[in-house]
Structures are given as structure tokens and as C-alpha cells.
C-alpha positions as CSV (number, residue, x, y, z in Angstrom):
1,M,81.8,169.1,87.0
2,L,81.1,165.5,88.1
3,K,79.2,163.0,86.1
4,L,76.1,161.7,87.9
5,E,75.9,157.9,88.0
6,R,73.5,156.0,90.2
7,D,76.0,153.5,91.4
8,K,78.5,156.1,92.4
9,M,75.9,158.2,94.2
10,A,74.7,155.5,96.6
11,N,76.7,156.9,99.6
12,A,75.6,160.5,98.9
13,I,72.0,159.4,98.7
14,R,72.2,157.5,102.0
15,R,73.8,160.6,103.6
16,A,71.1,162.9,102.2
17,K,68.4,160.6,103.7
18,D,70.1,160.8,107.1
19,V,70.7,164.6,107.1
20,H,67.4,165.8,105.4
21,P,69.0,169.0,104.1
22,K,66.9,171.9,102.9
23,V,67.0,172.7,99.1
24,R,66.0,176.0,97.7
25,V,65.7,176.8,94.0
26,I,68.0,179.8,93.1
27,N,67.4,179.7,89.3
28,A,65.3,176.9,87.6
29,D,66.5,178.0,84.1
30,A,70.1,177.7,85.1
31,R,69.5,174.6,87.3
32,T,71.1,176.2,90.3
33,Y,70.1,175.3,93.9
34,A,71.1,176.3,97.4
35,V,71.4,173.4,99.8
36,T,71.7,173.9,103.6
37,G,74.3,171.5,104.9
38,S,74.3,169.3,108.1
39,K,76.0,172.2,110.0
40,G,73.7,174.9,108.7
41,N,76.1,176.1,106.0
42,S,74.6,176.8,102.6
43,Y,76.2,175.5,99.4
44,T,75.4,176.1,95.7
45,V,74.8,173.1,93.5
46,K,74.6,173.5,89.7
47,F,73.5,170.9,87.1
48,V,74.0,170.8,83.3
49,V,73.4,168.2,80.6
50,V,76.2,167.9,78.0
51,N,76.0,165.4,75.2
52,G,73.5,163.4,77.2
53,D,75.7,163.3,80.3
54,K,74.2,164.7,83.5
55,L,76.8,166.7,85.3
56,A,76.8,168.5,88.7
57,E,79.0,170.6,90.9
58,C,78.8,171.7,94.5
59,D,80.9,174.4,96.1
60,C,81.2,172.5,99.4
61,P,84.6,171.4,100.8
62,A,83.9,167.7,99.9
63,R,84.6,168.3,96.2
64,G,83.0,165.0,95.2
65,L,79.6,163.4,94.9
66,C,78.3,164.9,98.2
67,F,74.9,164.7,99.8
68,H,74.3,168.3,98.7
69,I,74.3,167.1,95.0
70,A,72.1,164.1,95.8
71,S,69.6,166.3,97.6
72,A,69.5,169.0,94.9
73,A,69.2,166.3,92.2
74,V,65.8,165.2,93.6
75,V,64.5,168.8,93.4
76,N,66.1,169.4,90.0
77,I,64.4,166.3,88.5
78,A,61.1,167.4,90.0
79,V,61.4,171.1,88.8
80,Q,62.7,170.2,85.3
81,S,60.0,167.6,84.7
82,Q,57.3,170.1,85.9
83,R,58.7,172.7,83.5
84,Q,58.5,170.3,80.6
85,Q,54.9,169.5,81.4
86,N,53.9,173.2,81.7
87,P,55.1,175.5,78.8
88,T,56.4,178.9,79.6
89,P,54.3,181.9,78.4
90,A,56.7,182.3,75.4
91,E,56.3,178.7,74.5
92,S,52.5,179.0,74.7
93,Q,52.6,182.1,72.5
94,A,54.8,180.4,69.9
95,F,52.4,177.4,69.9
96,L,49.4,179.7,69.4
97,S,51.2,181.7,66.6
98,R,51.9,178.4,64.8
99,N,48.3,177.3,65.0
100,V,46.4,180.4,64.1
101,G,43.0,179.5,62.6
102,W,42.5,176.3,64.5
103,S,39.4,176.0,66.6
104,L,37.8,173.2,68.6
């Protein structure tokens, strides 16, 4: 896993802007994405947060902060922020269970 730091990702971000790879969500809960590379190959990118550190890994041959990670990071941020704004059905049910008897 590689630690995501803005200053170290500058080249990967520039490359992602040049290539415009396609990113597909594999599993939003597991923060796993498929990124189609510059030659049409598909690579898997995974993200985790450990002790506040944002980490990522890609199974491409580059084995570093590649443009696949930069591309998937944009989608991961959007997906995870949307998920925080919209509770899952289980979270909604838990909220309703805690607030029985309330009315507007």
C-alpha cells in the first residue's frame, strides 16, 4: 500500500489528465475500482484509510503512484462523499429505531 500525498501524486495526476482513463466501481464498500489503462488494459485499484492515513494500491506493473491510482482517487472521493451524505437503508432504519415517537 502506498500513502497518498498530494505533492507526491503531481506526476500521476498530470498523466491521468493526459490519458483520461475509464474508472469503474467494482465495490464501493471495499473501495475497489477498475481502471482502464492507456493501452486498454484493466487494473484494480484499492483504497483504505488506516489511522487517518489514506493508502492505495494498484496491480499495474508500475508499482508506484501511477495514474490509475490518481484516476480512481477522484472517483473514490466522489463515491465516498456521496455515500456519507446518503445513508444506507440499514443506517436509515437504525436512525428511525432510535427516534421512535418523534413527529414533525
